[in-house]
N, C-alpha and C positions, 0 to 999 in steps of 0.2 A: 333370639339368636338362631341363625341358620345352621345348616350342616357344616361340619368341619371339613375344610379342604385338605388336600394332601400336604401342602406347604404348612398349613396351620398345625396339622398333626405332627409333622417332622419338627417344627419349632417347639411345640409343647413337650414332646418326648425328649428333645435335646436339652431343654431347660430342666426337666424333671430328673434326668439321669446324669447331667453334667458331661454328656458325650456330644461330639460335634454333630451338626445337622447332616453332614455328608455321611458320617458313620451310621447314624440312625437310618438314613435312606438306604444305605447298603445292607443294613440288618433286615429291613422290611423286604428288600429285593430278594435276599437269600431265603427268608422265611417263606415268601410266596413261591419261589422255585421249589423249595423242599415240600411245601404243601401240595403243589401240583404233582410232583413226582410220587409222593406217598399215596395220594388219592388214585392216581393212575395205576400204581402197582398193587397196593394192599386194599384199596377200596375206601379208606378213610384216613383223615388227618385230624387229630385232636389238639385244640388250643385250650389247655386247662383253665377252667373258670369262665370261658367265653362260649365255647361250643365246638362242633366238629363238622368238617366237610365230609359228605358221604356220597359215594358213587352208587346209584341205583339203576336197575334195569326195569323199564316200563314195558308191560306186555302190549301186544297189538290190540287195538280196540276200535269200536265203531264210533264215528262222530257225525256231525251234521254240518253241512255248508250253510252258514247263516244267510247268505245271499239268496240261495235257491231252495234251501230246505232239503236238498238231496243228501242221502246217507253216503258217507265216505269211510273208507278203511284207513285208520291212522296206524302206520307201521310201528313195530316195536323199536325202542331206542334206549340208549343209556344216557342218564342225566346226572348232574351233580346238584346236591341240595346242602343247605347249611342248617344244622339242628342246633338251636340255642341251648346252652347248658342251664340246668336248674338254678345254679347259683346266680347266673346272669339275669335270668327272669326275675328271681326274688330281689336282686339288687336294684333293678330298673323299675319293676312294678311294685 
């Protein structure tokens, strides 16, 4: 079995909850909007039992151009990471 597509996810959730596919799609849209807003504002968004999105600041560092071998400076930047919850790790592994 391959990875689940967005349509398959919406169908599965609609069947499991008895809610229409359109309403499930709307729920996921609003959840995504809320997650982005929370990460941007407070720095993290938790989905209980699954994990959390976390905004992190990476320091400036030195890197190497693989084509030339020349050292280059990689500027500092902000990134978003997903940290998997312990319960999710235990359930899957």
